[in-house]
C-alpha positions as CSV (number, residue, x, y, z in Angstrom):
1,M,-107.5,-86.8,-180.8
2,Q,-109.3,-83.9,-179.5
3,E,-107.6,-81.6,-181.8
4,T,-108.5,-84.0,-184.4
5,R,-112.2,-83.2,-183.1
6,R,-111.3,-80.0,-183.0
7,L,-109.6,-79.3,-186.4
8,G,-111.8,-81.4,-188.6
9,G,-115.7,-80.3,-187.1
10,G,-116.0,-83.5,-185.5
11,L,-114.6,-87.3,-185.2
12,V,-116.7,-89.8,-187.4
13,R,-116.3,-94.4,-187.1
14,F,-117.4,-97.0,-188.6
15,G,-118.4,-99.3,-185.5
16,I,-118.7,-103.1,-185.9
17,K,-121.1,-106.0,-183.2
18,P,-117.6,-107.2,-181.1
19,N,-118.7,-110.9,-181.4
20,V,-117.6,-110.8,-184.9
21,L,-114.4,-109.7,-184.4
22,Y,-111.5,-112.0,-183.0
23,L,-110.1,-110.2,-179.8
24,G,-106.2,-109.7,-178.3
25,N,-104.7,-113.3,-178.5
26,Q,-107.1,-115.1,-180.9
27,L,-106.9,-112.3,-183.0
28,R,-102.7,-113.1,-183.1
29,I,-103.1,-117.3,-183.2
30,K,-106.7,-116.8,-186.2
31,A,-104.4,-114.4,-188.3
32,S,-100.7,-116.5,-188.0
33,M,-98.4,-114.0,-186.1
34,S,-95.6,-114.7,-184.7
35,A,-95.2,-113.9,-180.2
36,S,-92.7,-111.9,-180.7
37,I,-94.3,-109.4,-183.1
38,W,-97.9,-109.2,-181.0
39,K,-95.1,-108.0,-178.5
40,V,-93.3,-105.8,-180.5
41,L,-96.6,-104.4,-181.7
42,C,-97.8,-104.5,-178.7
43,K,-95.1,-102.7,-177.1
44,E,-94.9,-99.8,-179.4
45,G,-99.2,-99.6,-179.3
46,L,-98.3,-99.0,-175.1
47,K,-95.8,-96.8,-176.0
48,Q,-98.7,-94.9,-177.8
49,N,-101.2,-95.4,-175.3
50,A,-103.5,-97.6,-176.7
51,K,-104.8,-100.6,-175.2
52,P,-104.0,-104.0,-176.3
53,S,-106.3,-105.6,-174.7
54,E,-108.6,-103.8,-176.4
55,W,-107.7,-105.0,-179.9
56,C,-110.1,-106.9,-182.5
57,G,-109.6,-107.3,-186.1
58,S,-111.2,-109.3,-188.8
59,L,-109.0,-112.1,-191.4
60,K,-112.0,-111.2,-193.9
61,P,-113.7,-108.9,-195.6
62,I,-116.7,-106.7,-193.4
63,P,-119.3,-106.3,-195.8
64,I,-120.5,-102.7,-195.1
65,N,-124.5,-103.6,-194.2
66,K,-122.6,-105.1,-190.8
67,L,-121.4,-101.6,-189.8
68,F,-122.9,-99.4,-188.5
69,I,-121.6,-95.0,-188.0
70,E,-121.4,-93.4,-184.2
71,V,-120.1,-89.5,-184.0
72,M,-118.5,-88.3,-180.8
73,N,-120.4,-86.1,-178.7
74,K,-119.7,-82.9,-177.1
75,D,-118.6,-85.1,-173.6
76,F,-115.7,-87.5,-175.9
77,V,-118.2,-90.1,-176.3
78,W,-119.7,-92.1,-179.0
79,E,-123.1,-92.9,-180.7
80,K,-124.3,-94.6,-182.8
81,V,-125.2,-92.7,-185.6
82,S,-129.7,-94.1,-186.1
């Protein structure tokens, strides 16, 4: 991520209030994903230093007006753009 930030001149992402997303196992259940598939995804994610406990998602499209923009500052902290 730091290399991408350096080579790309910065990092930008869309953000959303977490209360509109399903978290972890709740997401798996809502998406009708088997426990065995979830286990494989988590295992692979952990190999890449991901944190499956922080994974979240939506099963429906999210309107763009529900999103906000964040930029990574020089201290590698995400900040909301006003």
